[in-house]
DOFIZA-402034 format. One line per 5 residues: number of its first residue (from 1); their letters; for each residue x, y, z of C-alpha. Coordinates in nm, 2 decimals. Example, Ala and Ser with C-alpha at 12.3 -4.5 7.8 and 13.67 -1.06 7.14 Angstrom:
BEGIN
1) as) 1.23/-0.45/0.78; 1.37/-0.11/0.71
% end
This chain:
BEGIN
1) mqqfi) -0.49/-2.03/-4.59; -0.59/-2.09/-4.21; -0.59/-1.78/-4.00; -0.52/-1.79/-3.62; -0.56/-1.53/-3.36
6) nvilp) -0.38/-1.49/-3.03; -0.59/-1.42/-2.71; -0.54/-1.31/-2.36; -0.77/-1.47/-2.12; -0.90/-1.35/-1.80
11) iplek) -0.71/-1.60/-1.57; -0.36/-1.65/-1.46; -0.17/-1.84/-1.76; 0.19/-1.76/-1.84; 0.13/-1.78/-2.21
16) lftya) -0.14/-1.65/-2.44; -0.36/-1.92/-2.63; -0.39/-1.97/-3.01; -0.73/-2.03/-3.17; -0.86/-2.10/-3.52
21) vseae) -1.06/-1.83/-3.71; -1.21/-1.86/-4.06; -1.08/-1.56/-4.32; -1.42/-1.38/-4.27; -1.40/-1.37/-3.90
26) adlll) -1.01/-1.27/-3.97; -1.12/-0.97/-4.18; -1.36/-0.87/-3.89; -1.14/-0.91/-3.60; -0.87/-0.64/-3.48
31) pgmrv) -0.68/-0.66/-3.18; -0.89/-0.53/-2.86; -1.18/-0.68/-2.96; -1.34/-0.95/-2.73; -1.43/-1.30/-2.87
36) avpfg) -1.61/-1.61/-2.66; -1.39/-1.89/-2.67; -1.41/-2.28/-2.54; -1.10/-2.35/-2.26; -1.08/-2.64/-2.08
41) kskiy) -1.34/-2.93/-2.10; -1.63/-2.71/-2.14; -1.62/-2.37/-2.03; -1.68/-2.08/-2.24; -1.46/-1.75/-2.14
46) talvs) -1.44/-1.41/-2.29; -1.07/-1.34/-2.44; -0.94/-1.03/-2.58; -0.75/-1.06/-2.93; -0.38/-1.00/-2.91
51) eihhn) -0.30/-1.07/-3.24; -0.41/-1.23/-3.58; -0.17/-1.42/-3.82; -0.11/-1.75/-3.97; 0.10/-1.94/-3.72
56) pptay) -0.06/-2.28/-3.60; 0.07/-2.37/-3.27; 0.30/-2.64/-3.22; 0.19/-2.81/-2.87; -0.16/-2.85/-2.91
61) eakei) -0.44/-2.85/-3.19; -0.59/-2.49/-3.22; -0.96/-2.49/-3.15; -1.20/-2.27/-3.29; -1.36/-1.96/-3.16
66) drild) -1.70/-1.96/-3.02; -1.83/-1.64/-3.17; -1.72/-1.27/-3.21; -1.87/-1.06/-2.93; -1.79/-0.71/-3.05
71) gqviv) -1.83/-0.51/-3.40; -1.55/-0.27/-3.25; -1.24/-0.26/-3.04; -1.30/-0.19/-2.66; -0.93/-0.20/-2.56
76) netql) -0.70/0.00/-2.75; -0.33/-0.05/-2.85; -0.18/0.17/-2.60; -0.39/0.00/-2.32; -0.24/-0.33/-2.42
81) khwqw) 0.09/-0.21/-2.41; 0.06/-0.03/-2.07; -0.12/-0.38/-1.94; 0.20/-0.59/-2.06; 0.42/-0.36/-1.88
86) iadyy) 0.19/-0.38/-1.54; 0.21/-0.78/-1.62; 0.57/-0.79/-1.61; 0.66/-0.49/-1.37; 0.49/-0.62/-1.11
91) mctig) 0.53/-1.03/-1.20; 0.20/-1.15/-1.26; 0.03/-1.26/-1.56; -0.16/-1.03/-1.85; -0.49/-1.24/-1.78
96) evvrs) -0.45/-1.14/-1.42; -0.46/-0.75/-1.57; -0.71/-0.81/-1.80; -0.95/-0.95/-1.51; -0.88/-0.64/-1.30
101) alpsa) -0.88/-0.40/-1.57; -1.22/-0.45/-1.78; -1.52/-0.38/-1.61; -1.67/-0.74/-1.50; -1.99/-0.70/-1.73
106) flles) -1.72/-0.72/-2.05; -1.59/-1.06/-1.89; -1.88/-1.31/-1.98; -1.84/-1.66/-1.83; -2.04/-1.94/-1.98
111) etlil) -2.30/-2.10/-1.73; -2.39/-2.44/-1.72; -2.76/-2.51/-1.81; -2.90/-2.86/-1.71; -3.14/-3.00/-1.99
116) knnyt) -3.37/-3.30/-2.00; -3.24/-3.58/-2.26; -3.54/-3.62/-2.47; -3.38/-3.98/-2.63; -3.38/-4.18/-2.30
121) avdeg) -3.68/-4.35/-2.15; -3.69/-4.29/-1.76; -3.83/-4.58/-1.51; -3.91/-4.34/-1.23; -3.85/-4.63/-0.99
126) dlkdd) -3.53/-4.61/-1.05; -3.48/-4.28/-0.95; -3.37/-4.19/-0.59; -3.53/-3.90/-0.43; -3.29/-3.61/-0.53
131) eflvf) -3.27/-3.71/-0.86; -3.62/-3.74/-0.90; -3.71/-3.40/-0.76; -3.45/-3.25/-1.06; -3.62/-3.49/-1.31
136) ealqh) -3.96/-3.36/-1.20; -3.85/-2.99/-1.25; -3.73/-3.05/-1.59; -4.08/-3.19/-1.70; -4.22/-2.81/-1.63
141) qsalk) -3.90/-2.64/-1.75; -3.68/-2.63/-2.05; -3.39/-2.60/-1.85; -3.22/-2.54/-1.51; -2.94/-2.35/-1.39
146) vhevs) -2.67/-2.50/-1.13; -2.81/-2.27/-0.84; -3.18/-2.35/-0.91; -3.09/-2.73/-0.90; -2.91/-2.64/-0.54
151) tivdr) -3.24/-2.47/-0.41; -3.47/-2.78/-0.55; -3.26/-3.06/-0.40; -3.17/-2.83/-0.08; -2.81/-2.89/-0.04
156) knilp) -2.50/-2.71/-0.15; -2.30/-2.96/-0.34; -2.50/-3.10/-0.62; -2.24/-3.27/-0.82; -2.34/-3.61/-0.72
161) vlnrl) -2.66/-3.59/-0.78; -2.61/-3.44/-1.12; -2.33/-3.73/-1.22; -2.57/-4.00/-1.13; -2.82/-3.85/-1.38
166) lekki) -2.55/-3.79/-1.66; -2.45/-4.14/-1.62; -2.84/-4.27/-1.66; -2.81/-4.01/-1.97; -3.14/-3.84/-1.83
171) illke) -2.99/-3.49/-1.86; -2.77/-3.32/-2.06; -2.54/-3.01/-1.98; -2.50/-2.71/-2.17; -2.26/-2.41/-2.18
176) elheq) -2.43/-2.05/-2.27; -2.29/-1.70/-2.23; -2.50/-1.42/-2.08; -2.45/-1.05/-2.13; -2.46/-0.88/-1.83
181) yrpkl) -2.47/-0.52/-1.97; -2.81/-0.39/-2.03; -2.83/-0.02/-2.16; -3.11/0.20/-1.97; -3.37/0.28/-2.17
186) vryva) -3.58/0.58/-2.05; -3.94/0.63/-2.17; -4.06/0.94/-2.38; -4.39/1.09/-2.49; -4.50/1.34/-2.77
191) lgety) -4.83/1.40/-2.94; -4.93/1.15/-3.21; -4.84/1.22/-3.58; -5.24/1.24/-3.65; -5.28/1.52/-3.39
196) rseek) -5.01/1.75/-3.54; -5.25/2.01/-3.71; -5.48/2.26/-3.56; -5.80/2.11/-3.65; -5.72/1.78/-3.56
201) leall) -5.60/1.92/-3.20; -5.87/2.12/-3.16; -6.12/1.82/-3.21; -5.93/1.62/-2.99; -5.95/1.84/-2.68
206) hsltr) -6.31/1.89/-2.76; -6.36/1.52/-2.76; -6.17/1.46/-2.43; -6.40/1.71/-2.24; -6.58/1.40/-2.12
211) apkqs) -6.26/1.26/-2.01; -6.11/1.55/-1.77; -5.79/1.35/-1.66; -5.68/1.26/-2.01; -5.74/1.65/-2.12
216) qvvla) -5.53/1.73/-1.83; -5.23/1.52/-1.94; -5.27/1.67/-2.31; -5.28/2.01/-2.18; -4.97/1.93/-1.93
221) lfqlq) -4.76/1.82/-2.20; -4.83/2.13/-2.41; -4.71/2.34/-2.10; -4.39/2.10/-2.05; -4.30/2.13/-2.41
226) aetkk) -4.35/2.50/-2.39; -4.11/2.51/-2.07; -3.82/2.30/-2.14; -3.84/2.28/-2.53; -3.67/1.91/-2.47
231) pikvs) -3.82/1.57/-2.51; -4.09/1.47/-2.24; -4.01/1.17/-1.99; -4.32/0.96/-1.90; -4.21/1.04/-1.54
236) dleka) -4.23/1.41/-1.57; -4.58/1.40/-1.74; -4.70/1.19/-1.51; -4.58/1.45/-1.21; -4.71/1.72/-1.41
241) ggask) -5.03/1.61/-1.51; -5.10/1.46/-1.17; -5.22/1.14/-1.38; -5.14/0.76/-1.32; -4.99/0.51/-1.53
246) aviks) -5.33/0.39/-1.67; -5.43/0.74/-1.82; -5.11/0.75/-1.97; -5.12/0.43/-2.11; -5.49/0.46/-2.25
251) lidkg) -5.36/0.75/-2.44; -5.10/0.56/-2.62; -5.32/0.29/-2.69; -5.57/0.53/-2.83; -5.26/0.65/-3.07
256) ilrey) -5.31/1.02/-2.90; -4.97/1.00/-2.77; -4.67/0.82/-2.90; -4.39/0.64/-2.68; -4.04/0.61/-2.78
261) hirtd) -3.73/0.52/-2.58; -3.40/0.68/-2.58; -3.10/0.49/-2.47; -2.96/0.69/-2.14; -2.64/0.68/-1.91
266) rigye) -2.73/0.55/-1.57; -2.53/0.85/-1.43; -2.64/1.20/-1.55; -2.58/1.54/-1.40; -2.85/1.79/-1.49
271) gtegk) -2.87/2.14/-1.46; -2.48/2.19/-1.39; -2.35/2.38/-1.69; -1.99/2.49/-1.56; -2.16/2.81/-1.46
276) eeika) -1.86/2.92/-1.25; -1.57/3.12/-1.35; -1.23/2.96/-1.27; -1.11/3.15/-0.98; -0.84/3.37/-1.01
281) ltehq) -0.47/3.22/-0.88; -0.28/3.38/-0.58; 0.02/3.51/-0.62; 0.17/3.19/-0.49; -0.03/2.94/-0.69
286) qlaie) 0.06/3.15/-0.99; 0.43/3.12/-0.92; 0.37/2.76/-0.87; 0.21/2.71/-1.21; 0.49/2.90/-1.37
291) diqrh) 0.72/2.62/-1.22; 0.49/2.35/-1.32; 0.45/2.45/-1.69; 0.84/2.48/-1.70; 0.90/2.14/-1.61
296) fdank) 0.64/2.03/-1.80; 0.79/2.17/-2.10; 1.14/1.97/-2.03; 0.86/1.66/-1.99; 0.94/1.57/-1.67
301) vtllh) 0.71/1.43/-1.40; 0.66/1.70/-1.15; 0.57/1.69/-0.78; 0.38/1.99/-0.64; 0.43/2.00/-0.27
306) gvtss) 0.16/2.22/-0.11; 0.08/2.26/0.24; -0.27/2.16/0.36; -0.53/2.40/0.24; -0.28/2.60/0.01
311) gktev) -0.52/2.56/-0.29; -0.39/2.27/-0.49; -0.70/2.20/-0.65; -0.74/2.56/-0.79; -0.39/2.48/-0.94
316) yvkli) -0.51/2.13/-1.07; -0.81/2.31/-1.22; -0.63/2.56/-1.41; -0.42/2.28/-1.56; -0.72/2.09/-1.67
321) edcla) -0.84/2.38/-1.82; -0.53/2.44/-2.04; -0.55/2.07/-2.14; -0.91/2.05/-2.25; -0.83/2.41/-2.46
326) vgrqa) -0.63/2.19/-2.68; -0.89/1.93/-2.69; -0.69/1.63/-2.52; -0.81/1.38/-2.21; -0.75/1.45/-1.82
331) lyllp) -0.74/1.19/-1.55; -0.75/1.29/-1.19; -0.68/1.04/-0.96; -0.77/1.01/-0.59; -0.64/0.77/-0.34
336) eialt) -1.04/0.77/-0.18; -1.37/0.72/-0.31; -1.46/0.94/-0.02; -1.29/1.25/-0.16; -1.45/1.25/-0.49
341) tqlia) -1.82/1.35/-0.33; -1.64/1.71/-0.26; -1.42/1.74/-0.54; -1.65/1.61/-0.81; -1.93/1.89/-0.66
346) rlrhy) -1.64/2.15/-0.69; -1.49/2.06/-1.04; -1.87/2.05/-1.16; -1.92/2.42/-1.13; -1.63/2.48/-1.34
351) fgeki) -1.66/2.22/-1.59; -2.03/2.12/-1.61; -2.10/1.81/-1.80; -1.75/1.72/-1.91; -1.68/1.50/-1.63
356) svyhs) -1.70/1.11/-1.57; -1.68/0.94/-1.24; -1.52/0.60/-1.23; -1.46/0.39/-0.91; -1.57/0.06/-0.76
361) kysiq) -1.84/0.17/-0.56; -2.04/0.22/-0.89; -2.26/-0.09/-1.03; -2.11/-0.29/-1.34; -2.38/-0.10/-1.54
366) ervev) -2.24/0.22/-1.49; -1.87/0.12/-1.54; -1.95/-0.01/-1.88; -2.10/0.32/-1.96; -1.82/0.55/-1.87
371) wnnvl) -1.58/0.30/-2.01; -1.76/0.34/-2.36; -1.79/0.71/-2.30; -1.38/0.75/-2.28; -1.36/0.49/-2.56
376) tkksk) -1.60/0.72/-2.81; -1.46/1.06/-2.69; -1.77/1.17/-2.55; -1.79/1.52/-2.43; -1.92/1.41/-2.11
381) aqivi) -1.59/1.20/-2.04; -1.31/1.47/-2.12; -1.20/1.48/-1.74; -1.21/1.16/-1.56; -1.21/1.11/-1.19
386) garss) -1.15/0.80/-1.00; -0.99/0.58/-0.79; -0.69/0.35/-0.93; -0.88/0.14/-1.13; -0.97/0.46/-1.36
391) lflpf) -0.62/0.40/-1.50; -0.75/0.12/-1.71; -1.00/0.32/-1.92; -0.94/0.34/-2.30; -0.81/0.68/-2.34
396) sdlgl) -0.70/0.77/-2.68; -0.58/1.11/-2.63; -0.44/1.16/-2.25; -0.33/1.50/-2.20; -0.27/1.52/-1.84
401) iivde) -0.25/1.31/-1.53; -0.29/1.43/-1.20; -0.20/1.21/-0.91; -0.36/1.38/-0.58; -0.26/1.28/-0.26
406) eheds) 0.05/1.06/-0.42; 0.19/0.95/-0.13; -0.12/0.76/-0.01; -0.07/0.37/0.03; -0.44/0.29/-0.10
411) ykqfd) -0.29/0.36/-0.47; -0.08/0.00/-0.39; -0.33/-0.31/-0.48; -0.26/-0.56/-0.23; -0.49/-0.84/-0.33
416) papry) -0.54/-0.98/-0.59; -0.27/-0.95/-0.87; -0.19/-0.69/-1.02; -0.03/-0.55/-0.70; 0.06/-0.25/-0.88
421) harda) 0.11/0.10/-0.77; -0.15/0.32/-0.92; 0.12/0.62/-0.90; 0.38/0.45/-1.10; 0.15/0.30/-1.32
426) aivlg) 0.04/0.64/-1.43; 0.37/0.78/-1.49; 0.42/0.49/-1.75; 0.06/0.53/-1.88; 0.14/0.92/-1.91
431) nmhga) 0.47/0.85/-2.09; 0.29/0.65/-2.34; 0.04/0.91/-2.45; 0.31/1.20/-2.41; 0.08/1.34/-2.12
436) killg) 0.20/1.59/-1.86; 0.18/1.39/-1.52; 0.18/1.61/-1.17; 0.21/1.46/-0.85; 0.05/1.66/-0.56
441) satps) 0.10/1.62/-0.16; 0.14/1.80/0.12; 0.35/1.54/0.25; 0.51/1.37/-0.03; 0.66/1.00/0.01
446) vetfy) 1.01/0.99/0.05; 1.05/0.81/-0.29; 0.88/1.09/-0.50; 1.08/1.35/-0.25; 1.40/1.20/-0.32
451) ntrig) 1.34/1.17/-0.71; 1.32/1.56/-0.71; 1.63/1.62/-0.53; 1.82/1.39/-0.75; 1.66/1.61/-1.04
456) kygya) 1.46/1.32/-1.20; 1.12/1.50/-1.15; 1.06/1.84/-1.12; 0.94/2.02/-0.82; 0.69/2.30/-0.73
461) sidrr) 0.60/2.44/-0.41; 0.31/2.66/-0.23; 0.44/2.70/0.15; 0.15/2.94/0.24; -0.22/2.84/0.29
466) fgnvl) -0.52/2.98/0.10; -0.57/3.34/0.23; -0.25/3.35/0.43; -0.44/3.15/0.72; -0.18/3.03/0.98
471) mpdie) -0.09/2.66/0.97; -0.27/2.50/1.27; -0.13/2.51/1.65; -0.01/2.15/1.72; -0.02/2.06/2.10
476) lvdik) 0.15/1.75/2.22; -0.05/1.62/2.53; 0.14/1.37/2.75; -0.14/1.09/2.87; 0.11/0.91/3.04
481) eqtrk) 0.15/1.16/3.31; -0.25/1.23/3.30; -0.33/0.84/3.35; -0.07/0.84/3.65; -0.24/1.12/3.82
486) krmkg) -0.58/0.96/3.75; -0.68/1.31/3.54; -0.81/1.11/3.21; -1.19/1.06/3.15; -1.24/0.77/2.96
491) hfser) -0.99/0.83/2.66; -0.96/1.20/2.70; -0.74/1.42/2.85; -0.82/1.74/3.06; -0.63/1.92/2.80
496) lltei) -0.84/1.79/2.51; -1.19/1.83/2.66; -1.12/2.15/2.73; -1.04/2.26/2.40; -1.36/2.06/2.27
501) qdalq) -1.59/2.28/2.52; -1.43/2.58/2.38; -1.46/2.51/2.02; -1.83/2.40/2.11; -1.92/2.74/2.29
506) lgeqi) -1.80/2.94/1.96; -2.01/2.72/1.76; -1.69/2.51/1.60; -1.67/2.20/1.45; -1.45/1.91/1.58
511) ilfqn) -1.30/1.62/1.42; -1.15/1.35/1.66; -0.90/1.06/1.49; -0.86/0.73/1.60; -0.72/0.49/1.35
516) rrgya) -0.91/0.15/1.47; -1.28/0.07/1.41; -1.50/-0.12/1.63; -1.54/-0.05/2.02; -1.24/-0.22/2.15
521) pivec) -0.94/-0.46/1.97; -0.94/-0.72/2.28; -1.19/-0.86/2.50; -1.01/-1.01/2.80; -1.12/-1.20/3.10
526) ttcgh) -0.98/-1.03/3.41; -1.00/-1.40/3.57; -0.82/-1.60/3.38; -0.66/-1.36/3.10; -0.85/-1.54/2.81
531) spqcp) -0.92/-1.32/2.50; -1.16/-1.48/2.25; -0.95/-1.54/1.92; -1.07/-1.58/1.54; -1.08/-1.94/1.46
536) ncdvs) -0.96/-1.90/1.08; -0.66/-1.63/1.17; -0.38/-1.54/1.43; -0.58/-1.26/1.56; -0.81/-1.18/1.84
541) ltyhq) -1.17/-1.08/1.76; -1.26/-0.70/1.80; -1.55/-0.62/1.99; -1.84/-0.41/1.79; -2.09/-0.28/2.06
546) yrkel) -2.36/-0.17/1.81; -2.41/-0.54/1.73; -2.31/-0.67/2.03; -2.07/-0.90/1.87; -1.72/-1.04/1.86
551) rchyc) -1.58/-0.96/1.48; -1.22/-1.08/1.29; -1.10/-0.79/1.06; -0.91/-1.03/0.84; -1.19/-1.30/0.74
556) ghhia) -1.53/-1.14/0.85; -1.58/-1.43/1.10; -1.81/-1.29/1.40; -2.00/-1.44/1.71; -2.24/-1.28/1.96
561) lpegc) -2.04/-1.17/2.28; -2.03/-1.43/2.51; -2.21/-1.41/2.85; -1.92/-1.55/3.01; -1.57/-1.63/2.96
566) eacgn) -1.52/-1.96/2.71; -1.22/-2.04/2.91; -1.30/-2.04/3.27; -1.70/-1.97/3.28; -1.67/-1.63/3.48
571) ptldt) -1.88/-1.35/3.37; -1.57/-1.12/3.42; -1.49/-1.00/3.05; -1.33/-0.67/3.01; -1.24/-0.47/2.70
576) kgfgt) -0.88/-0.33/2.61; -0.79/-0.06/2.40; -1.04/0.15/2.21; -1.19/0.23/1.84; -1.39/0.49/1.71
581) eqveq) -1.73/0.34/1.84; -1.59/0.36/2.20; -1.47/0.72/2.13; -1.82/0.80/1.99; -1.99/0.66/2.28
586) elskl) -1.78/0.82/2.56; -1.87/1.16/2.35; -2.24/1.10/2.39; -2.21/1.05/2.78; -1.97/1.36/2.83
591) faevk) -2.18/1.60/2.60; -2.52/1.51/2.61; -2.64/1.78/2.40; -2.39/1.75/2.14; -2.46/1.58/1.80
596) vgrmd) -2.18/1.30/1.73; -2.11/1.12/1.36; -1.89/0.86/1.30; -1.69/0.78/0.97; -1.52/0.44/0.94
601) fdttr) -1.54/0.11/0.71; -1.85/0.01/0.94; -2.06/0.31/0.87; -1.97/0.38/0.51; -2.05/0.04/0.36
606) gkyay) -2.33/0.17/0.10; -2.29/0.34/-0.21; -2.39/0.71/-0.11; -2.29/0.65/0.26; -1.96/0.82/0.23
611) ekiit) -2.16/1.13/0.08; -2.40/1.13/0.33; -2.17/1.16/0.62; -1.97/1.43/0.46; -2.28/1.61/0.36
616) afeqr) -2.43/1.61/0.68; -2.10/1.75/0.84; -2.05/2.02/0.57; -2.42/2.14/0.66; -2.34/2.14/1.03
621) emdil) -2.63/1.85/1.10; -2.31/1.71/1.33; -2.06/1.90/1.57; -1.82/1.64/1.60; -1.70/1.38/1.37
626) vgtqm) -1.49/1.05/1.51; -1.34/0.86/1.24; -1.02/0.67/1.10; -0.78/0.78/0.84; -1.05/0.83/0.59
631) ltkgl) -1.10/1.16/0.78; -0.74/1.26/0.65; -0.74/1.25/0.27; -0.78/1.62/0.14; -1.16/1.68/0.30
636) dfrnv) -1.23/2.01/0.31; -1.42/2.12/0.59; -1.50/2.51/0.61; -1.58/2.53/1.01; -1.35/2.27/1.16
641) glvgv) -1.16/2.47/1.44; -1.01/2.20/1.64; -0.89/1.80/1.54; -0.79/1.58/1.81; -0.57/1.27/1.79
646) mnads) -0.67/1.04/2.02; -0.35/0.81/2.04; -0.08/0.87/1.83; 0.14/0.58/1.94; -0.06/0.32/1.76
651) llnfp) 0.05/0.48/1.45; 0.44/0.48/1.53; 0.48/0.12/1.70; 0.43/-0.08/1.37; 0.68/-0.33/1.26
656) dyrah) 0.71/-0.15/0.95; 1.01/0.04/0.77; 0.78/0.30/0.67; 0.58/0.34/0.98; 0.74/0.66/1.08
661) ercfq) 0.69/0.84/0.75; 0.31/0.74/0.75; 0.27/0.85/1.08; 0.41/1.19/1.02; 0.18/1.20/0.67
666) lltqv) -0.13/1.09/0.88; -0.09/1.34/1.16; -0.01/1.63/0.95; -0.29/1.55/0.69; -0.54/1.50/0.98
671) sgrag) -0.42/1.85/1.16; -0.45/2.01/0.80; -0.84/1.96/0.84; -0.84/2.22/1.10; -0.89/2.61/1.06
676) rtkkr) -0.88/2.64/0.68; -1.09/2.95/0.69; -0.98/3.30/0.86; -0.92/3.17/1.20; -0.61/2.93/1.32
681) gkviv) -0.72/2.60/1.40; -0.60/2.39/1.69; -0.46/2.05/1.68; -0.43/1.84/2.03; -0.22/1.52/1.98
686) qtynp) -0.24/1.27/2.31; 0.07/1.05/2.33; 0.27/0.87/2.60; 0.56/0.96/2.41; 0.56/1.34/2.36
691) yheil) 0.94/1.37/2.29; 0.93/1.10/1.98; 1.12/1.28/1.71; 0.84/1.21/1.46; 0.60/1.38/1.69
696) kqvst) 0.81/1.68/1.73; 0.84/1.69/1.35; 0.46/1.69/1.30; 0.39/1.99/1.56; 0.65/2.21/1.39
701) ndyeg) 0.54/2.09/1.03; 0.90/2.04/0.97; 0.88/1.79/0.64; 1.26/1.84/0.55; 1.36/1.71/0.88
706) mfkdq) 1.15/1.40/0.86; 1.27/1.33/0.50; 1.65/1.37/0.58; 1.60/1.15/0.90; 1.40/0.89/0.68
711) lyerq) 1.64/0.87/0.39; 1.94/0.83/0.65; 1.82/0.54/0.80; 1.70/0.35/0.50; 2.03/0.41/0.35
716) qyryp) 2.16/0.26/0.65; 1.93/-0.04/0.65; 1.91/-0.08/0.24; 1.52/0.00/0.20; 1.39/0.22/-0.09
721) pnnri) 1.43/0.49/-0.26; 1.80/0.37/-0.30; 1.74/0.00/-0.32; 1.43/-0.17/-0.47; 1.25/-0.44/-0.28
726) ikitf) 1.04/-0.74/-0.40; 0.85/-0.91/-0.10; 0.76/-1.30/-0.15; 0.49/-1.45/0.03; 0.44/-1.83/0.06
731) khkey) 0.07/-1.93/0.13; -0.05/-2.28/0.22; -0.30/-2.44/0.49; -0.01/-2.68/0.64; 0.23/-2.48/0.86
736) nrvne) 0.54/-2.75/0.81; 0.48/-2.72/0.41; 0.51/-2.38/0.41; 0.81/-2.34/0.66; 1.00/-2.60/0.39
741) asewf) 0.91/-2.45/0.10; 0.98/-2.08/0.20; 1.34/-2.22/0.34; 1.42/-2.42/-0.02; 1.32/-2.07/-0.18
746) akalr) 1.51/-1.84/0.03; 1.83/-2.08/0.00; 1.81/-2.08/-0.36; 1.76/-1.71/-0.34; 2.11/-1.67/-0.17
751) nileg) 2.28/-1.89/-0.42; 2.23/-1.69/-0.70; 2.13/-1.31/-0.59; 2.40/-1.29/-0.28; 2.33/-0.95/-0.08
756) silgp) 2.02/-0.90/0.13; 1.76/-1.16/0.14; 1.56/-1.11/0.48; 1.36/-1.41/0.58; 1.18/-1.64/0.56
761) efppv) 0.96/-1.49/0.87; 0.60/-1.53/0.98; 0.42/-1.18/0.96; 0.24/-1.05/1.29; -0.08/-1.19/1.17
766) arirn) 0.09/-1.56/1.07; -0.25/-1.72/0.95; -0.55/-1.55/0.74; -0.86/-1.75/0.66; -0.68/-2.08/0.80
771) qylkh) -0.37/-2.04/0.51; -0.03/-1.99/0.68; 0.18/-1.70/0.55; 0.56/-1.66/0.54; 0.76/-1.37/0.40
776) vmvki) 1.05/-1.37/0.21; 1.21/-0.97/0.13; 1.46/-0.94/-0.16; 1.66/-0.61/-0.15; 1.81/-0.52/-0.48
781) pprrs) 2.10/-0.27/-0.47; 2.10/0.03/-0.73; 2.40/-0.14/-0.91; 2.19/-0.47/-1.00; 1.92/-0.47/-1.29
786) lsktk) 1.59/-0.50/-1.17; 1.45/-0.71/-1.47; 1.76/-0.97/-1.43; 1.69/-1.00/-1.05; 1.30/-1.07/-1.19
791) asikr) 1.42/-1.34/-1.43; 1.63/-1.52/-1.16; 1.34/-1.51/-0.91; 1.10/-1.64/-1.20; 1.37/-1.93/-1.30
796) ieksf) 1.37/-2.04/-0.92; 1.02/-2.08/-0.88; 1.01/-2.28/-1.21; 1.24/-2.54/-1.00; 1.01/-2.49/-0.67
801) kaisq) 0.68/-2.57/-0.88; 0.87/-2.90/-1.02; 0.90/-3.05/-0.67; 0.56/-3.22/-0.63; 0.52/-3.13/-0.25
806) yrsir) 0.55/-2.77/-0.30; 0.32/-2.75/-0.61; 0.01/-2.66/-0.40; 0.19/-2.36/-0.25; 0.08/-2.04/-0.36
811) viynv) 0.38/-1.76/-0.48; 0.27/-1.42/-0.44; 0.50/-1.13/-0.58; 0.46/-0.78/-0.43; 0.71/-0.56/-0.61
816) dhi) 0.80/-0.23/-0.44; 0.62/-0.37/-0.15; 0.48/-0.08/0.07
% end
């Protein structure tokens, strides 16, 4: 009887596709294995098997699969269930979830190869120049790749050339799959079998007296074996024997040494055996643990609300230790890759090689290795530390999930789909595994804190800093008054400069926070008022002085700084506003002897860039570190005595219902970097409005006050946590079409959903990469079913897509928009 499989293709399709398989293939296949399948005219994709059955598809004839790619399951049942939940909840397709979840090395796509047709006689005189170049290249090579043809004919669009050659039957096209992952094989050497006995060995050493370099290598091999009692790498032998590759090769050729390879992970941590004992907890930490355990026993998600520097990490370490003791896996989620550097070093002292790290700065090869280690429950993957993507790893026995800094908006994926929130998806994953879930933060999100108030989540708190160090002294400085009296030096108030000088004299380090990168956000002509704009987006170009260029932070478009104004030609260009680059430059002028570092998106592009900057600051190679919000996220610097916030108002004046909550969180977090050891830290917040309620709450560390105010406002205006929100974005290159389409959709929503439908409205930046954007916001009251609302929106979208002029418009859903 014919068998079929349903597969998930890594492309946005509403339904699963069915393919035919033979009985032998059906016996080998299991849900979660990869198969290569033909899709479309000639493309071959990697797909995941979802189920095996006997029902042929009714709408089309099932094609046969191309081949089976795995010998075992690489995605388990719980993962597939979790991914389906993400697709349903966040209104996307499971194909989009699979593309985001699997390391790209697993998602092989076929590459088109161009072959010569040997059955066609070719008259070279009939060929055009570009056709002849391709034909000539195929005389010397059996096959060409598309990018190689592009190089040969020296043009980007080569489809017309290939089409003409196909029509003349000179070439054939073939699709071929390429495996992207290659295991890393390390070369090792040992003494050849012949020379294992003492007599043979003695004879060998005697014969090598005339070849001192070879003799030295053999002796070095003995010494290394005696010291390490481990297999000897060729690279180690080269160093120890002071020999070249050629000497070792000649010994291998003679059979004196035997060469062999061992498959090794690309990331290994040698010499860290988990030597340190886990620290004894303080009284406050111990009470918090007891509260957490009590809520865990009641199967509740629990929030640990601990002030900055209260030692939350030590509590996490104790819980991880308990989890490992019962043989289960632990997942430790962090919002930023920047945080992993310090944390991994700390955890490795306790847990040695039981830790794996997973995030987007790792290469595709490294990510595959971590995936396989988690899948096979290797000891080195008992604890996984990672950014949001580590949620998708193939855990089989997850016992604990820790979401550190749970308030961070970095946990929300904005583009592409799935636009999921890692904290919420982690809670669902934890429930599927029967795992314990702990959320930690010094400034919890309003939604999470609200859930503790209504009894949905458990609550534990640590309200004292570790070692009873006092909370930092936060001072608000009115720069409006200072500017009026002309007392500002650049962007520094007298008060901030005095504190910087005092801290430097005491040998303390300083962090300065300005949440804008670049030198200045606007360059303006003082004669005519013209400001250079991005041709692709509705934003002005940001000036980056170190490259002498104007750059768009949305699409990456950049131009050299013009000599004069593009509108009137006058050389009267001036900058407005300031970013981290300008702060860094001003500091270098004000304090010539001081070493200043900068940490923002521009300085942390490389794989190890975060690590280098953080390590340099920890080791006091810098006195002052200037940075954007990367600095606020849980970093622990022992010697920081002063934190300066250059301009708090840019955080407050933002068109977003969360602006005040975010401002409180950012300022509290950045303040928490000060005075983490014995001495009380100092924080200077520069603002044009020191009487703003949020800034007062920050200065008195009044989280409860902020929560009450925000909750009251949100209840009035029907925002979360009482109401749910779905933001629908319409995207197209034609302005009028986006307008008409969004109006049609909003009208249909109002007819069906009644209640709060806001928009359609253009966002502050209404055009990005030549695509116009318009938003509609759906507010869903507590009494209305979220799933029924989503189903209604999907039905409207079906009718919307049936209208021919709206078919090309992209509709993007953002559930629980933040």
